C-alpha positions in Angstrom: -89.0 43.3 10.3 -85.8 44.9 8.9 -83.0 42.4 8.4 -80.4 45.1 7.5 -77.1 44.4 9.2 -75.6 47.5 10.7 -71.8 48.2 10.7 -69.9 51.2 12.2 -67.3 51.3 9.4 -66.5 49.8 6.0 -63.6 48.1 7.6 -65.8 46.4 10.0 -68.0 45.1 7.2 -64.9 44.0 5.2 -63.7 42.0 8.2 -67.1 40.4 8.7 -66.9 39.2 5.0 -63.6 37.6 5.7 -64.5 36.2 9.1 -63.5 32.6 9.7 -60.3 30.7 9.6 -60.1 30.0 5.9 -61.7 32.8 3.9 -58.6 35.1 3.7 -56.4 32.1 2.8 -58.8 31.1 0.0 -58.8 34.7 -1.4 -55.0 34.5 -1.4 -55.0 31.2 -3.2 -57.5 32.3 -5.8 -55.5 35.4 -6.6 -54.0 35.0 -10.1 -55.7 31.9 -11.3 -58.7 29.6 -10.8 -58.6 26.5 -8.6 -60.6 23.3 -8.7 -62.3 22.2 -5.5 -60.1 19.2 -5.0 -56.9 21.3 -5.4 -58.1 23.8 -2.8 -59.0 20.9 -0.3 -55.6 19.3 -0.9 -53.7 22.6 -0.4 -55.6 23.6 2.7 -56.1 20.2 4.3 -59.7 20.9 5.3 -62.9 18.9 4.9 -65.2 19.2 1.9 -68.0 20.6 4.1 -65.9 23.4 5.6 -64.5 24.3 2.2 -68.0 24.4 0.7 -69.3 26.6 3.4 -66.4 29.1 3.1 -66.7 29.2 -0.8 -70.5 29.7 -0.5 -70.1 32.6 1.9 -67.5 34.2 -0.5 -69.7 33.6 -3.5 -72.7 35.2 -1.7 -70.5 38.2 -0.8 -69.5 38.6 -4.5 -65.8 37.9 -3.8 -65.6 34.5 -5.5 -67.3 33.1 -8.6 -67.9 29.4 -9.5 -67.4 28.2 -13.0 -68.9 24.9 -14.0 -67.5 23.4 -17.2 -69.6 21.1 -19.3 -67.4 18.0 -19.2 -67.5 14.5 -17.8 -66.7 14.1 -15.1 -67.9 17.5 -13.8 -65.3 20.1 -13.6 -65.8 23.1 -11.3 -63.4 25.9 -10.8 -63.4 28.9 -8.5 -61.8 32.3 -9.1 -61.9 35.8 -7.7 -64.3 38.4 -9.1 -63.1 41.9 -9.7 -64.3 42.8 -6.2 -62.3 39.8 -4.9 -59.2 41.1 -6.6 -59.7 44.5 -4.9 -60.1 42.7 -1.6 -56.9 40.7 -2.3 -55.0 44.0 -2.8 -56.3 45.2 0.6 -55.4 42.0 2.3 -51.8 42.2 1.0 -51.5 45.7 2.6 -53.1 44.4 5.8 -50.5 41.6 5.8 -47.7 44.1 5.3 -49.0 46.3 8.1 -49.3 43.3 10.4 -45.7 42.2 9.7 -44.3 45.6 10.2 -46.1 46.1 13.6 -45.4 42.6 14.8 -41.6 43.3 14.6 -41.9 45.8 17.5 -43.7 43.4 19.7 -41.6 40.7 21.3 -44.6 38.6 22.1 -45.7 38.2 18.5 -44.2 35.8 15.9 -45.6 35.8 12.4 -45.0 32.2 11.4 -45.0 32.5 7.6 -43.1 35.7 7.1 -39.6 34.4 6.7 -40.6 31.4 4.5 -42.7 33.6 2.3 -39.8 36.1 1.8 -37.4 33.2 1.1 -39.5 32.3 -1.9 -39.8 35.9 -2.9 -43.5 36.0 -2.1 -45.2 39.1 -0.8 -48.7 38.1 0.3 -50.7 36.2 2.8 -49.3 32.9 4.1 -51.1 29.9 2.9 -51.6 27.7 5.9 -51.2 24.1 4.9 -50.7 20.8 6.8 -47.0 21.0 5.9 -46.8 24.4 7.6 -48.6 23.2 10.7 -46.3 20.2 11.0 -43.3 22.4 10.6 -44.5 24.8 13.3 -45.2 21.9 15.7 -41.6 20.7 15.2 -40.3 24.2 15.9 -42.3 24.4 19.1 -41.0 21.0 20.3 -37.4 22.1 19.6 -37.9 25.4 21.6 -38.9 23.4 24.8 
């Protein structure tokens, strides 16, 4: 039986690689330098199980690579592959496109845009517990 997955376009395939809540955010975090597992968990505020699953999927797709250093205690770092760096560049443009088009829709509010630009950052928002708490406070104030 043929297990080949069929996609209509390359974009559809790329989006399937990034499916899930955390994969795009992980790619953004890993752009530029490697991160240890504990650092990623702390930054994202997610469980070890969820993080492991997301990283395994990204490794299987050739987007992320795992580096195990021979020290005690064990030291593992994750970084983007060259394919992952290419995908990151595409994600930055997709983010830009989304921000531009959201401006013309009064029913859409991109939560991170203003804060990211305050810091001079031009990329995907990294959703952390701090962001979520801030957004909850903003929603309460608006009521």
